[in-house]
C-alpha positions as CSV (number, residue, x, y, z in Angstrom):
1,M,6.7,-12.7,-9.5
2,A,8.3,-16.0,-10.4
3,T,8.5,-16.6,-14.1
4,K,6.3,-19.5,-15.1
5,A,7.2,-22.2,-17.5
6,D,6.0,-21.8,-21.1
7,W,2.3,-22.7,-20.9
8,S,1.8,-23.0,-24.6
9,G,2.7,-26.7,-24.7
10,S,0.3,-27.7,-21.9
11,G,-2.3,-24.9,-22.3
12,M,-2.9,-22.1,-19.9
13,T,-6.0,-22.9,-17.9
14,P,-8.2,-20.2,-16.4
15,E,-7.5,-21.5,-12.9
16,H,-3.8,-21.2,-13.4
17,F,-4.2,-17.7,-14.8
18,I,-6.4,-16.6,-11.9
19,S,-3.7,-17.8,-9.5
20,E,-1.1,-16.0,-11.5
21,V,-3.1,-12.8,-11.3
22,R,-3.3,-13.1,-7.6
23,E,0.5,-13.5,-7.5
24,F,0.9,-10.5,-9.8
25,R,-1.2,-8.3,-7.7
26,A,0.8,-9.2,-4.6
27,F,4.0,-8.7,-6.4
28,V,3.3,-5.2,-7.7
29,S,1.9,-4.0,-4.4
30,D,5.3,-4.8,-2.8
31,L,7.7,-1.9,-2.8
32,A,10.8,-4.0,-3.3
33,P,10.5,-4.8,-7.1
34,S,11.7,-2.2,-9.5
35,H,9.4,-0.7,-12.1
36,E,11.2,-2.8,-14.8
37,E,10.5,-6.0,-12.8
38,R,6.9,-5.1,-12.4
39,K,6.6,-4.2,-16.1
40,R,8.1,-7.6,-17.0
41,A,5.6,-9.4,-14.8
42,Y,2.7,-7.5,-16.4
43,K,4.0,-8.4,-19.9
44,L,4.2,-12.0,-19.0
45,L,0.7,-11.9,-17.5
46,V,-0.7,-10.4,-20.7
47,E,1.1,-13.1,-22.8
48,H,-0.4,-15.8,-20.6
49,A,-3.9,-14.2,-21.1
50,A,-3.5,-14.6,-24.8
51,M,-2.9,-18.4,-24.3
52,L,-6.3,-18.9,-22.7
53,D,-8.9,-21.0,-24.5
54,P,-12.1,-19.1,-24.8
55,G,-14.1,-22.3,-24.7
56,A,-12.5,-23.5,-21.4
57,D,-14.6,-23.7,-18.2
58,G,-13.8,-20.6,-16.1
59,Y,-12.8,-18.4,-19.0
60,E,-15.1,-15.6,-17.8
61,G,-13.4,-15.7,-14.4
62,A,-10.1,-15.3,-16.1
63,G,-11.4,-12.3,-17.9
64,V,-12.4,-10.7,-14.6
65,A,-9.0,-11.5,-13.2
66,L,-7.4,-9.9,-16.2
67,K,-9.4,-6.7,-15.7
68,E,-8.3,-6.7,-12.1
69,A,-4.7,-7.1,-13.2
70,C,-5.0,-4.2,-15.7
71,S,-6.5,-2.0,-13.0
72,T,-3.7,-2.9,-10.6
73,W,-1.1,-2.1,-13.3
74,L,-2.7,1.2,-14.0
75,D,-2.8,2.1,-10.3
76,C,0.8,1.1,-9.9
77,T,1.9,3.1,-12.9
78,S,-0.1,6.3,-12.0
79,E,1.2,6.1,-8.4
80,R,4.7,5.9,-9.7
81,E,4.2,8.9,-12.0
82,L,2.8,10.9,-9.0
83,C,5.8,10.0,-6.9
84,S,8.2,11.0,-9.6
85,A,6.4,14.4,-10.1
86,E,6.5,15.1,-6.4
87,E,10.3,14.5,-6.3
88,T,11.0,17.2,-8.9
């Protein structure tokens, strides 16, 4: 996932965040990135979620997108743990 510019100056909009979640979900579903790269992408996404304005139009949709991103991350992490356990 490409690292976005610092959104704190211009404000992270719910629309931008929802797009970033879509990018994140595609990124972590790809087998090429390492676990550390996926972890960095998730951390960045959570940081961007914290920049959202609760009064902005579309904030609820961003909340749903964050829930989807968290579920994707948990699925990715649990699959990785299962694969590691099978290898031993």
